[in-house]
C-alpha positions in Angstrom: 99.2 241.4 15.3 98.7 243.7 12.2 96.0 243.6 9.7 98.4 242.0 7.1 99.4 239.3 9.3 95.8 238.1 9.8 95.3 234.6 8.0 91.9 233.5 6.5 91.6 230.8 9.2 91.8 233.6 11.8 88.9 235.5 10.1 86.6 232.2 10.0 86.9 232.2 13.9 85.1 235.5 14.1 82.3 234.5 11.7 80.1 232.7 14.2 80.7 235.6 16.7 79.2 238.2 13.9 76.4 235.7 13.0 75.2 236.1 16.8 76.1 239.7 17.4 74.1 241.0 14.4 70.7 239.9 15.6 71.4 240.9 19.1 72.3 244.5 17.7 69.0 244.7 15.7 67.0 243.6 18.8 68.6 246.4 20.9 68.2 248.9 18.4 64.5 247.9 18.0 63.8 248.1 21.5 65.3 251.5 21.7 63.0 252.7 18.9 60.0 251.2 20.9 61.1 252.9 24.2 61.6 256.3 22.2 58.1 255.9 20.7 56.8 255.3 24.2 58.2 258.3 25.5 57.4 260.7 22.9 54.0 259.2 22.7 53.4 260.0 26.5 54.5 263.6 25.8 51.9 263.9 22.9 49.3 262.4 25.3 49.9 265.1 27.6 49.6 267.9 25.3 46.3 266.2 23.9 45.0 266.0 27.4 45.6 269.7 28.0 44.0 270.5 24.8 41.0 268.4 25.6 40.7 270.0 29.0 40.8 273.7 27.2 38.1 272.5 24.8 35.7 271.0 27.6 36.0 274.3 29.4 35.2 276.2 26.2 32.1 273.9 25.8 30.9 274.4 29.2 31.2 278.2 28.8 29.3 278.1 25.5 26.6 275.7 26.9 26.0 278.3 30.0 25.8 281.3 27.4 23.2 279.5 25.3 21.4 278.5 28.5 21.3 282.2 29.3 20.3 283.3 25.9 17.5 280.8 25.9 16.2 282.1 29.2 16.3 285.7 28.1 14.3 284.9 25.0 11.7 282.8 26.9 11.4 285.3 29.4 8.2 287.6 29.5 8.7 291.1 27.8 8.8 293.9 30.0 6.2 296.7 30.4 8.6 299.1 28.6 9.2 296.6 25.6 5.5 296.2 25.3 4.8 299.9 25.2 7.7 300.3 22.6 6.1 297.5 20.4 2.5 299.2 20.6 4.1 302.7 19.8 6.0 301.2 16.6 2.9 299.2 15.6 0.4 302.1 16.1 
């Protein structure tokens, strides 16, 4: 059957088919989009988790450094430091 031989009555047979087919295709496309978003979202979450772990390590290192500096500042001055201060003041 060639395209020129198709009668209008024959085309009307396909109308219900297309009416049902279009929403099914729309549902499948939307599902595929959601699945792609989920997959790519998981990849982004992996990258974010690695960045959070790196930043957590950096925070711990900085906290240890601040604690050490606080101990050094609170420690009593050595005898040499006291002598040097007296010489400068005197």
